[in-house]
C-alpha positions in Angstrom: 36.7 0.0 -46.2 35.7 -3.6 -47.2 31.9 -4.0 -47.0 30.8 -6.5 -44.3 29.2 -9.7 -45.7 25.5 -9.9 -44.9 24.5 -12.5 -42.4 21.6 -13.6 -44.6 24.1 -14.7 -47.3 25.1 -17.6 -45.0 21.7 -19.0 -46.1 20.8 -17.4 -49.4 24.3 -17.0 -50.8 25.2 -20.6 -50.6 26.2 -22.6 -53.7 25.1 -26.2 -54.4 22.5 -28.2 -52.5 22.3 -26.0 -49.4 21.7 -22.8 -51.3 19.1 -24.6 -53.4 17.3 -25.7 -50.3 17.3 -22.3 -48.6 16.1 -20.4 -51.7 13.8 -22.9 -53.4 11.1 -23.1 -50.8 11.2 -19.4 -50.2 10.4 -18.9 -53.9 7.0 -20.6 -53.5 5.9 -17.2 -52.2 6.7 -15.6 -55.7 10.0 -14.0 -54.8 12.3 -13.7 -57.8 15.9 -14.9 -57.7 17.5 -11.4 -57.6 16.1 -10.7 -54.2 18.4 -13.4 -52.8 21.5 -11.9 -54.3 22.8 -9.6 -51.6 19.8 -7.5 -50.4 19.7 -6.9 -46.7 17.0 -9.2 -45.3 14.9 -7.5 -42.7 12.9 -9.6 -40.3 9.6 -8.0 -39.2 8.9 -9.4 -35.7 5.1 -9.1 -35.5 3.1 -9.5 -32.4 -0.2 -9.2 -34.2 -3.0 -11.2 -32.6 -6.8 -10.8 -32.4 -6.3 -12.0 -28.8 -4.1 -8.9 -28.2 -6.5 -6.1 -29.0 -3.7 -3.4 -28.6 -1.9 -5.0 -31.5 -4.8 -6.0 -33.7 -3.9 -3.4 -36.3 -0.4 -4.6 -36.8 -1.2 -6.4 -40.1 -1.9 -3.0 -41.7 1.0 -1.3 -39.9 3.4 -4.0 -41.2 2.4 -3.1 -44.8 3.6 0.5 -44.3 6.8 -0.9 -42.8 7.4 -3.1 -45.7 6.9 -0.3 -48.2 9.8 1.5 -46.5 12.1 -1.6 -46.5 11.4 -2.1 -50.2 12.0 1.5 -51.0 15.4 1.3 -49.3 16.5 -1.8 -51.2 15.8 -4.3 -48.4 14.0 -7.6 -48.5 11.3 -7.7 -45.8 10.2 -11.0 -44.3 7.5 -10.9 -41.6 7.4 -13.6 -38.9 5.1 -14.2 -35.9 6.1 -14.5 -32.3 4.2 -15.2 -29.1 1.8 -12.2 -28.4 0.8 -11.3 -24.9 -2.6 -9.7 -24.5 -2.6 -7.9 -21.2 -6.4 -7.9 -20.9 -7.1 -11.5 -21.7 -4.2 -13.7 -20.6 -4.5 -15.6 -17.3 -3.2 -15.7 -14.7 -1.0 -12.7 -15.9 0.8 -11.7 -19.0 3.9 -11.2 -16.9 4.2 -14.9 -16.4 4.9 -15.3 -20.1 7.1 -12.3 -20.8 10.3 -14.4 -20.5 8.8 -17.2 -22.6 8.0 -14.7 -25.4 11.5 -13.2 -25.1 12.9 -16.7 -25.7 10.7 -17.1 -28.8 11.9 -13.8 -30.1 15.6 -14.5 -29.4 15.6 -18.0 -31.0 13.5 -16.9 -34.0 15.9 -14.1 -34.8 19.0 -16.1 -34.4 17.8 -19.1 -36.2 16.6 -17.4 -39.3 18.3 -15.6 -42.3 18.0 -11.9 -41.3 20.5 -9.0 -41.2 18.3 -6.7 -39.2 15.0 -6.7 -37.4 12.0 -4.5 -36.8 10.2 -5.1 -33.5 6.5 -4.4 -33.7 5.3 -3.8 -30.2 2.3 -2.4 -28.5 0.6 -4.1 -25.5 2.4 -3.9 -22.2 4.6 -7.0 -22.3 5.2 -7.2 -26.0 7.7 -4.4 -25.9 10.0 -5.7 -23.2 9.8 -9.3 -24.3 10.8 -8.3 -28.0 13.5 -6.0 -26.8 14.9 -8.5 -24.4 14.9 -11.3 -27.0 16.5 -9.0 -29.6 19.1 -7.7 -27.2 20.3 -11.3 -26.6 21.1 -11.6 -30.4 22.3 -8.0 -31.0 21.5 -7.4 -34.6 20.7 -3.9 -36.0 17.2 -3.4 -34.6 14.5 -0.7 -34.6 11.3 -0.6 -32.7 7.9 0.4 -34.1 5.2 0.8 -31.5 1.5 0.5 -32.3 0.6 3.8 -30.7 -2.0 4.8 -28.1 -5.7 4.7 -28.8 -7.8 7.8 -29.0 -9.2 8.9 -25.6 -12.6 7.5 -24.9 -15.7 9.7 -24.7 -18.4 9.2 -22.0 -21.1 11.7 -20.9 -19.3 14.7 -22.4 -15.9 14.0 -21.0 -12.7 12.2 -22.0 -12.0 8.8 -20.3 -9.3 6.2 -20.4 -8.1 3.1 -18.6 -7.3 5.0 -15.4 -11.0 5.8 -15.1 -11.8 2.1 -14.8 -10.8 2.1 -11.2 -13.1 5.1 -10.5 -15.9 3.5 -12.4 -15.5 0.2 -10.5 -15.6 2.0 -7.2 -18.7 3.9 -8.2 -20.4 0.8 -9.4 -19.5 -1.0 -6.2 -21.1 1.8 -4.2 -24.2 1.7 -6.3 -23.5 5.2 -7.7 -23.2 4.0 -11.2 -25.9 1.9 -12.8 -25.3 -1.3 -14.7 -26.5 0.4 -17.9 -24.0 3.3 -17.4 -21.2 0.9 -16.5 -21.8 -1.0 -19.7 -22.0 2.2 -21.7 -18.7 3.4 -20.3 -17.1 0.0 -21.2 -18.2 0.6 -24.8 -17.0 4.2 -24.9 -13.5 3.8 -23.4 -11.6 1.8 -26.1 -13.0 3.5 -29.2 -10.1 3.1 -31.6 -7.2 0.8 -32.4 -4.1 1.1 -30.2 -3.0 0.5 -26.6 -4.2 2.3 -23.5 -4.7 6.0 -23.8 -3.1 7.1 -20.5 0.6 6.9 -19.6 0.1 3.3 -18.6 2.7 0.5 -19.1 2.2 0.3 -22.8 2.8 4.0 -23.4 5.6 3.9 -20.8 7.2 1.1 -22.9 6.9 3.1 -26.1 8.5 6.1 -24.4 11.2 3.7 -23.0 12.3 2.5 -26.4 12.3 6.1 -27.8 14.3 7.5 -24.9 16.7 4.5 -25.1 17.3 5.4 -28.7 15.8 2.3 -30.3 13.0 4.1 -32.1 12.5 7.1 -34.3 11.4 10.4 -32.6 7.6 10.6 -31.9 7.3 6.8 -31.8 6.0 7.0 -28.3 3.0 9.3 -28.8 1.6 9.3 -32.3 -1.9 7.8 -31.9 -2.5 4.5 -33.5 -5.4 5.9 -35.6 -3.3 8.8 -37.0 -2.0 8.3 -40.5 1.4 9.6 -39.2 1.8 6.3 -37.4 2.0 4.6 -40.8 4.5 7.3 -41.9 6.7 6.5 -38.9 6.5 2.8 -39.8 7.5 3.5 -43.4 10.4 5.7 -42.3 11.5 3.0 -39.8 11.5 0.5 -42.7 13.9 2.8 -44.6 16.1 3.4 -41.6 16.5 -0.3 -40.6 18.1 -1.0 -44.0 20.5 1.9 -43.5 21.3 0.6 -40.0 22.3 -2.8 -41.5 24.6 -1.1 -44.0 26.1 0.9 -41.1 26.3 -2.2 -38.9 24.6 -0.1 -36.1 23.7 -2.8 -33.6 21.7 -2.7 -30.3 24.8 -2.7 -28.2 26.0 0.5 -30.0 22.8 2.2 -28.8 22.1 0.6 -25.5 24.8 2.1 -23.3 24.8 3.0 -19.6 24.0 6.6 -20.5 21.0 5.6 -22.6 19.6 3.6 -19.7 20.0 6.6 -17.4 18.3 8.8 -19.9 15.3 6.4 -20.0 15.0 6.5 -16.2 15.0 10.4 -16.2 12.5 10.5 -19.1 10.2 8.0 -17.3 10.3 10.2 -14.2 9.3 13.3 -16.3 6.4 11.4 -17.8 5.1 9.8 -14.5 5.6 6.5 -16.2 4.6 3.0 -14.9 6.4 1.3 -12.0 6.5 -1.8 -14.3 9.2 0.2 -16.2 11.7 -0.9 -13.5 11.3 -4.6 -14.0 11.5 -4.4 -17.7 14.4 -2.0 -17.9 16.4 -4.2 -15.4 15.7 -7.2 -17.5 16.8 -5.5 -20.8 20.0 -4.3 -19.1 20.7 -7.8 -18.0 20.4 -9.1 -21.5 22.6 -6.5 -23.1 25.2 -6.6 -20.3 24.7 -3.2 -18.7 25.1 -3.1 -14.9 21.9 -1.5 -13.6 20.4 -1.8 -10.1 17.1 -0.9 -8.5 18.8 2.0 -6.7 19.6 3.7 -10.0 15.9 4.3 -10.6 15.7 6.5 -7.4 19.1 8.1 -7.9 18.5 9.2 -11.5 14.8 10.2 -11.2 15.1 12.1 -7.8 15.9 15.4 -9.4 13.2 15.2 -12.2 9.8 16.7 -11.5 6.6 15.7 -13.3 6.8 17.5 -16.7 3.9 15.8 -18.5 0.4 16.3 -17.4 -0.9 12.9 -18.4 -3.0 10.3 -16.6 -2.6 8.6 -14.2 -0.3 11.2 -12.6 -2.0 14.0 -14.4 -5.2 14.9 -16.2 -4.8 14.3 -20.0 -3.9 11.5 -22.4 -1.0 10.4 -24.6 -2.9 11.6 -27.7 -3.0 15.1 -26.2 0.7 14.8 -25.4 1.5 14.2 -29.0 -0.4 17.3 -30.1 1.5 19.3 -27.5 4.9 18.3 -28.9 5.3 14.7 -28.0 8.3 13.0 -26.2 10.9 15.2 -28.0 9.3 18.2 -26.4 9.3 16.6 -22.9 12.9 15.6 -23.3 13.9 19.1 -24.4 12.6 20.5 -21.0 15.0 18.2 -19.1 17.8 18.4 -21.7 20.1 19.9 -19.1 20.1 16.7 -17.2 20.1 14.2 -20.1 23.1 12.6 -21.7 22.6 14.4 -25.0 25.5 12.6 -26.8 23.7 9.2 -26.5 23.4 7.6 -30.0 20.0 6.7 -31.4 18.6 4.5 -34.1 18.3 7.3 -36.7 22.0 7.8 -36.6 21.7 11.0 -34.6 22.3 11.7 -31.0 19.6 12.9 -28.5 20.7 16.5 -28.8 20.1 16.5 -32.5 16.7 14.7 -32.2 15.3 17.2 -29.8 17.0 20.4 -31.2 13.8 21.6 -33.0 11.2 20.2 -30.7 8.6 22.7 -29.5 5.9 22.7 -26.9 2.5 23.8 -28.2 0.6 23.5 -24.9 1.9 24.4 -21.5 -1.1 22.8 -19.8 0.3 19.5 -21.1 4.1 20.0 -20.9 5.6 21.9 -18.0 9.2 23.0 -17.5 11.9 22.3 -14.9 11.1 25.7 -13.3 7.3 25.3 -13.5 6.6 21.5 -13.5 3.1 20.0 -13.3 4.1 18.5 -10.0 7.4 18.8 -8.1 7.5 15.1 -7.1 7.8 12.4 -9.8 9.8 9.4 -10.7 9.9 6.2 -8.7 10.8 6.1 -5.0 12.8 3.0 -4.0 12.3 2.0 -0.4 14.5 0.0 1.8 13.9 -1.4 5.3 13.4 -4.6 7.3 10.1 -5.2 5.3 12.0 -5.0 2.0 15.7 -5.5 2.4 16.2 -5.7 -1.3 13.8 -2.9 -2.1 10.2 -2.0 -2.9 8.9 0.8 -5.1 6.2 3.5 -5.0 5.2 6.2 -7.5 4.9 9.5 -5.6 3.2 11.4 -8.4 0.2 9.0 -8.2 0.1 8.8 -4.4 -1.8 10.9 -1.8 0.8 13.3 -0.3 -0.5 13.0 3.2 0.1 9.3 3.2 3.7 9.4 2.0 4.6 9.5 5.7 2.4 7.1 7.6 2.3 4.7 10.5 -0.6 2.2 10.7 -1.5 -1.4 11.7 -1.4 -4.2 9.2 -4.6 -5.8 7.9 -3.1 -9.0 6.3 -4.4 -11.0 3.4 -2.4 -14.2 3.0 -3.1 -14.5 -0.8 -5.3 -13.2 -3.5 -8.1 -15.7 -2.6 -8.0 -14.6 1.0 -8.2 -11.0 -0.1 -11.2 -11.6 -2.4 -13.0 -13.5 0.3 -12.6 -11.1 3.2 -12.2 -7.6 1.7 -15.8 -6.6 2.0 -16.6 -8.5 5.1 -18.5 -6.1 7.4 -16.5 -7.6 10.3 -13.1 -6.9 8.8 -11.0 -5.1 11.5 -9.9 -2.2 9.4 -9.8 1.7 9.7 -8.7 4.4 7.2 -5.3 4.4 9.0 -4.7 0.7 8.5 -2.1 -0.6 6.1 -3.5 -3.3 3.7 -0.9 -6.1 3.2 -1.2 -8.6 0.4 1.2 -11.6 0.4 2.1 -14.2 -2.2 1.5 -12.3 -5.4 5.1 -11.9 -6.3 7.1 -13.6 -9.1 7.0 -17.1 -7.7 4.1 -16.7 -5.3 1.3 -16.2 -7.8 3.2 -17.2 -10.0 4.0 -14.4 -12.4 3.6 -11.3 -10.3 0.2 -10.0 -11.3 -1.2 -6.4 -11.3 -3.1 -6.7 -8.1 -1.1 -4.4 -5.9 -3.4 -1.4 -6.2 -6.0 -3.3 -4.1 -9.5 -2.0 -4.0 -10.4 -0.5 -0.6 -12.8 -2.4 1.7 -16.4 -1.5 1.3 -16.7 -0.3 4.8 -13.9 2.2 4.1 -15.3 3.3 0.8 -18.6 4.0 2.5 -16.8 6.4 4.8 -15.8 8.5 1.7 -12.1 7.5 2.0 -10.3 7.4 -1.4 -6.9 6.1 -0.6 -5.0 3.9 2.0 -1.5 2.7 2.2 -1.3 -0.7 0.4 1.7 -3.0 0.4 2.3 -6.2 -1.7 5.1 -8.1 -3.5 3.0 -7.8 -6.7 2.7 -5.1 -9.4 0.0 -2.6 -10.4 -1.2 -1.5 -13.8 0.6 1.5 -15.2 -2.9 3.1 -15.3 -3.4 2.6 -11.6 -2.9 5.2 -8.8 -2.8 5.5 -5.0 -0.4 5.2 -2.2 0.7 1.7 -3.2 4.0 0.0 -2.2 4.9 -2.6 -4.8 7.6 -5.2 -5.8 8.5 -5.9 -2.1 11.7 -8.0 -2.3 12.4 -10.7 -1.3 8.8 -11.8 -1.9 6.8 -13.6 0.7 6.8 -16.9 -1.2 10.5 -17.3 -0.7 10.4 -16.4 2.9 10.9 -12.6 2.7 9.9 -10.6 5.7 6.6 -9.8 4.1 5.6 -13.4 4.7 6.0 -12.8 8.5 3.7 -9.8 8.8 0.7 -10.5 11.1 -2.6 -8.6 11.7 -2.0 -5.7 14.0 1.7 -5.3 13.4 2.7 -1.6 13.1 4.2 -0.6 9.7 6.0 2.7 9.1 6.1 4.2 5.6 8.5 7.2 5.2 8.8 8.0 1.5 10.8 11.2 2.0 13.5 9.1 3.7 12.9 6.1 1.5 12.2 3.6 4.2 9.6 0.9 4.9 9.8 -0.8 8.2 7.9 -3.4 10.3 8.0 -2.5 14.0 8.6 -6.1 15.1 11.8 -7.1 16.8 14.3 -9.2 15.1 13.9 -11.9 17.8 10.1 -12.1 17.1 10.8 -12.2 13.3 13.2 -15.1 13.8 10.6 -16.9 15.8 8.0 -16.4 13.1 10.5 -17.4 10.4 11.0 -20.8 12.0 7.3 -21.5 11.4 7.4 -20.4 7.8 6.3 -22.9 5.2 6.6 -22.1 1.5 3.5 -22.5 -0.7 3.0 -25.6 -2.9 1.4 -24.1 -6.0 1.0 -27.5 -7.6 2.9 -26.9 -10.8 5.1 -30.0 -11.4 5.7 -29.8 -15.1 6.0 -27.4 -18.1 6.7 -23.8 -18.5 5.2 -22.6 -15.2 7.3 -25.1 -13.2 10.4 -23.8 -15.1 9.3 -20.2 -14.3 9.0 -20.9 -10.6 12.4 -22.7 -10.4 14.4 -20.1 -12.4 12.8 -16.7 -12.1 14.7 -13.9 -10.2 13.3 -11.5 -7.7 11.7 -8.1 -8.5 14.9 -6.1 -7.8 16.7 -8.2 -10.4 14.1 -7.8 -13.1 12.0 -11.0 -12.8 14.0 -12.5 -15.7 15.3 -16.1 -15.8 18.6 -16.6 -14.2 19.9 -18.5 -17.1 19.1 -15.8 -19.7 21.3 -13.0 -18.3 23.9 -11.9 -20.8 23.7 -12.4 -24.6 24.4 -15.3 -26.9 24.9 -13.3 -30.1 23.7 -13.9 -33.7 26.0 -16.9 -34.7 24.5 -20.2 -35.5 27.3 -22.7 -35.5 25.7 -25.6 -37.4 23.7 -26.0 -40.6 20.3 -27.6 -41.0 21.1 -29.9 -43.8 
């Protein structure tokens, strides 16, 4: 078989003036001429940034990756792309996911590389890099940064999910300012992303279950030396993938997406998983709908006992056997023939996986919880869908009828939440409008609203909450999210008024507003869309082009791929 010409040779293999230009300036970094004579060029797409604490160790991790690439005969070239720090970026990192994906796509396509390694960690860095790379479709492997070690506070382990508990205790005066500050210092005690199965760890599990990363990528702690070993081995493997011409489209099949949905259910993964997987499917050309998430997770119980659905941390899950051990427990339901980045299929990758702790990893017969996955709700309040995570909800509230307490936007919520005169009871349904893709804009993680002070003082821990926004993967509660269409575009959520009766029926997958269609039409005639005041720049482009939650919140003009070809030269 004739060996395929390397893409990078369209730059570095040129004769005459053009080849001189492409090579000469690269040589100012001390690269000898023989490196340009047919070695696979591997781009290292690095989201290192000190403003993205989860990814702040990526300089060191990239060096381990480069060692593997050199060992395999490749030529590693590292490049930066926009890095999205979940904890720091305002108004929300989700607003910039699509922008970062465009940066990744164009950086890969425009530069001389034959394969690419995506260095991901913090929540949005993984989907943005995978989305961008999928649009180019070169041989690609993902190296995640790994979870941080669990925090330690007053003799117990803590993680990001405990933030919500600490905040509530501080609000009630049960936790002093000194202890609150001490907990803050104790929680993030090592490099890496959040310690529970929040969105960052969910995304790392997503790429491993999709087949885009080596086994154990999802759970090796960032501080563990084996994270560097995985990076080194990924460097070796990406060179092999280039030689085999194993592209993303060869791995990302319909079956691999179904596998990812089932694995996410077994882990009790983040609801944000839906938005990101839908967007990735759209870029690689796989038909995937919001209904698939309910369909393919409905038969999967909660296998992993990890926060926020369980009790432990991702670090502990690694010691118990990691993601391969979890996948082995649901092997009878997975598409085991699905191909992965290491050249093996799922069956081969999990064949020798073992569970070392049954308190961490259950079985299909004896799961940690019978209910898991993501429930997709439909009804007149969410004609295109809404989502809820049953494993993180209060079982007694999964069937509930209550009267709406409406907050028109985030400012209204903050202003009135703790008003002693707020007309609210434990049976009320909190409704937050205008926090969706366009309405905020960017769909922030505010859906797991804190409860009103007067309710907290009654000892109530949970209420039904509904919004068109998102919640952190570390959050919990009976929280209905991603209501679509959102209120900002005139969805029925915009028409809800104080005192309206709302019926949530998770077992039957429905969410309905008990208001007649005639009354809704009357209210709809008075609806006026928000003017957010963005008249220029990226945010204006976002508002004009972003799709709704059930479509993945990607830009309408980015669906589908453009491929790796660059049709014109630069000189």
